[in-house]
C-alpha positions as a Markdown table, in Angstrom:
| # | Residue | x | y | z |
|---|---|---|---|---|
| 1 | Met | 7.0 | -27.7 | -12.1 |
| 2 | Ala | 3.8 | -27.4 | -10.6 |
| 3 | Asp | 1.0 | -29.1 | -12.1 |
| 4 | Ala | -2.6 | -27.5 | -12.3 |
| 5 | Ala | -3.9 | -29.8 | -9.1 |
| 6 | Ser | -1.3 | -28.2 | -6.9 |
| 7 | Phe | -2.5 | -24.5 | -7.9 |
| 8 | Ala | -6.0 | -25.7 | -6.8 |
| 9 | Arg | -4.9 | -26.5 | -3.1 |
| 10 | Pro | -4.9 | -23.8 | -0.6 |
| 11 | Arg | -1.8 | -22.9 | 0.9 |
| 12 | Trp | -2.9 | -22.3 | 4.5 |
| 13 | Asp | 0.4 | -20.9 | 5.8 |
| 14 | Val | 0.2 | -18.3 | 2.7 |
| 15 | Leu | -3.1 | -17.5 | 3.5 |
| 16 | Ala | -2.7 | -17.0 | 7.3 |
| 17 | Ala | 0.3 | -14.8 | 6.5 |
| 18 | Val | -1.6 | -12.5 | 4.2 |
| 19 | Gly | -4.8 | -12.5 | 6.7 |
| 20 | Val | -2.5 | -11.5 | 9.8 |
| 21 | Gly | -0.6 | -9.2 | 7.8 |
| 22 | Gly | -3.8 | -7.5 | 6.2 |
| 23 | Ala | -5.3 | -7.2 | 9.7 |
| 24 | Leu | -2.2 | -5.3 | 11.0 |
| 25 | Gly | -1.9 | -3.4 | 7.9 |
| 26 | Ser | -5.4 | -2.1 | 8.1 |
| 27 | Leu | -5.1 | -1.5 | 11.7 |
| 28 | Ala | -2.0 | 0.7 | 11.0 |
| 29 | Arg | -4.1 | 2.5 | 8.5 |
| 30 | Tyr | -6.9 | 3.2 | 10.8 |
| 31 | Gly | -4.5 | 4.3 | 13.3 |
| 32 | Leu | -3.2 | 6.9 | 10.8 |
| 33 | Ser | -6.8 | 8.1 | 10.3 |
| 34 | Val | -7.3 | 8.7 | 13.8 |
| 35 | Val | -4.3 | 11.0 | 14.2 |
| 36 | Leu | -4.8 | 12.6 | 10.9 |
| 37 | Pro | -8.5 | 13.1 | 10.5 |
| 38 | His | -10.6 | 14.9 | 8.1 |
| 39 | Ser | -14.2 | 16.0 | 7.5 |
| 40 | Arg | -16.1 | 15.6 | 4.4 |
| 41 | Gly | -15.0 | 17.9 | 1.5 |
| 42 | Gln | -11.6 | 18.2 | 3.4 |
| 43 | Phe | -8.5 | 17.0 | 1.7 |
| 44 | Ala | -7.6 | 13.7 | 2.9 |
| 45 | Leu | -4.1 | 13.7 | 4.4 |
| 46 | Ser | -4.4 | 10.4 | 6.4 |
| 47 | Thr | -5.2 | 8.6 | 2.9 |
| 48 | Phe | -2.8 | 10.3 | 1.1 |
| 49 | Ala | -0.2 | 9.8 | 3.5 |
| 50 | Thr | -0.9 | 6.0 | 3.9 |
| 51 | Asn | -0.8 | 5.4 | 0.2 |
| 52 | Val | 2.3 | 7.6 | -0.4 |
| 53 | Ser | 4.0 | 5.9 | 2.5 |
| 54 | Gly | 2.8 | 2.3 | 1.8 |
| 55 | Cys | 4.2 | 2.9 | -2.0 |
| 56 | Leu | 7.7 | 3.8 | -0.4 |
| 57 | Leu | 7.4 | 0.7 | 1.8 |
| 58 | Ile | 6.7 | -1.5 | -1.2 |
| 59 | Gly | 9.4 | 0.0 | -3.4 |
| 60 | Ile | 11.8 | -0.8 | -0.4 |
| 61 | Leu | 10.4 | -4.1 | 0.2 |
| 62 | Met | 10.7 | -5.2 | -3.5 |
| 63 | Ala | 14.3 | -3.9 | -3.8 |
| 64 | Ala | 15.3 | -5.9 | -0.4 |
| 65 | Leu | 13.8 | -9.2 | -1.5 |
| 66 | Thr | 14.9 | -9.4 | -5.3 |
| 67 | Ala | 18.5 | -8.4 | -3.7 |
| 68 | Lys | 18.3 | -11.5 | -1.3 |
| 69 | Thr | 19.2 | -14.8 | -2.8 |
| 70 | Asp | 16.7 | -16.9 | -1.1 |
| 71 | Pro | 14.1 | -14.8 | 0.8 |
| 72 | His | 11.5 | -16.6 | 3.4 |
| 73 | Arg | 8.5 | -17.6 | 1.1 |
| 74 | Leu | 6.1 | -16.1 | 3.6 |
| 75 | Leu | 8.1 | -12.4 | 3.6 |
| 76 | Arg | 6.1 | -11.0 | 0.6 |
| 77 | Pro | 2.8 | -12.5 | 1.2 |
| 78 | Phe | 3.1 | -11.3 | 4.6 |
| 79 | Leu | 4.6 | -7.9 | 4.1 |
| 80 | Gly | 3.7 | -7.0 | 0.7 |
| 81 | Val | 0.2 | -8.4 | 0.1 |
| 82 | Gly | -0.9 | -8.6 | 3.8 |
| 83 | Ile | 0.6 | -5.6 | 5.8 |
| 84 | Leu | 1.1 | -3.2 | 2.9 |
| 85 | Gly | -1.9 | -4.3 | 0.9 |
| 86 | Gly | -4.1 | -3.8 | 4.0 |
| 87 | Tyr | -2.5 | -0.4 | 4.7 |
| 88 | Thr | -3.0 | 1.3 | 1.5 |
| 89 | Thr | -6.1 | 1.8 | 0.1 |
| 90 | Phe | -7.6 | 2.4 | -3.2 |
| 91 | Ser | -11.1 | 2.6 | -2.4 |
| 92 | Thr | -10.7 | 5.1 | 0.2 |
| 93 | Tyr | -8.6 | 7.2 | -2.3 |
| 94 | Ala | -11.5 | 6.8 | -4.7 |
| 95 | Thr | -14.0 | 7.8 | -2.6 |
| 96 | Asp | -12.1 | 10.9 | -0.9 |
| 97 | Thr | -11.8 | 12.2 | -4.4 |
| 98 | Leu | -15.5 | 11.7 | -5.2 |
| 99 | Asp | -16.0 | 13.6 | -2.1 |
| 100 | Leu | -14.4 | 16.5 | -2.7 |
| 101 | Val | -15.5 | 16.8 | -6.3 |
| 102 | Thr | -19.2 | 16.4 | -5.0 |
| 103 | Asn | -18.6 | 18.7 | -2.1 |
| 104 | Gly | -18.0 | 21.5 | -4.4 |
| 105 | Arg | -14.1 | 21.5 | -4.5 |
| 106 | Pro | -13.6 | 19.8 | -8.0 |
| 107 | Phe | -10.0 | 21.2 | -8.4 |
| 108 | Thr | -9.0 | 20.1 | -4.9 |
| 109 | Gly | -10.3 | 16.5 | -5.9 |
| 110 | Leu | -8.5 | 16.6 | -9.3 |
| 111 | Ala | -5.4 | 17.7 | -7.5 |
| 112 | Tyr | -5.9 | 15.1 | -5.0 |
| 113 | Ala | -6.5 | 12.2 | -7.6 |
| 114 | Phe | -3.7 | 13.0 | -9.6 |
| 115 | Gly | -1.3 | 14.3 | -6.8 |
| 116 | Thr | -1.8 | 10.9 | -5.2 |
| 117 | Val | -0.8 | 8.8 | -8.2 |
| 118 | Val | 2.2 | 10.9 | -8.9 |
| 119 | Ala | 3.5 | 11.0 | -5.3 |
| 120 | Ala | 2.8 | 7.0 | -5.0 |
| 121 | Leu | 4.9 | 6.7 | -8.3 |
| 122 | Val | 7.6 | 8.8 | -7.4 |
| 123 | Ala | 7.5 | 7.3 | -3.6 |
| 124 | Val | 7.7 | 3.6 | -5.0 |
| 125 | Tyr | 10.8 | 4.4 | -7.4 |
| 126 | Ala | 12.6 | 6.3 | -4.4 |
| 127 | Gly | 12.2 | 3.6 | -2.0 |
| 128 | His | 13.3 | 1.2 | -4.8 |
| 129 | Glu | 16.3 | 3.1 | -5.7 |
| 130 | Ile | 17.2 | 4.1 | -2.4 |
| 131 | Thr | 17.1 | 0.5 | -1.1 |
| 132 | Arg | 19.4 | -0.7 | -4.3 |
| 133 | Ala | 21.9 | 2.4 | -3.5 |
| 134 | Val | 22.3 | 1.0 | 0.3 |
| 135 | Lys | 22.4 | -2.6 | -0.6 |
| 136 | Lys | 25.5 | -2.0 | -2.9 |
């Protein structure tokens, strides 16, 4: 069992895995925003697609990692926290929602806010369950 002092020591390999993964995920998110641009006051399809696809992928990842008996200890920090954490974006989702509301589209903003949460939850569940079913 680890003592309190071991938690204080930085794990440079984990930090590097999260950092590199985060950079790659952020670049992927930026790429999707370039492919699917939107103007202020418009439905942010790229942010919606990013967050929902990221939730699908995290569901797949978690099901795959929990099915493995001994996954590499850097897989979750690199893929989950790093790549998928950098790829998905709650702050942009919140900003896009506020932008819709303040630009005279309150119903679209609320639909975007609630629709994203519902779609993200369905996606993470679907990814997890589909992966579990395929693994059997």
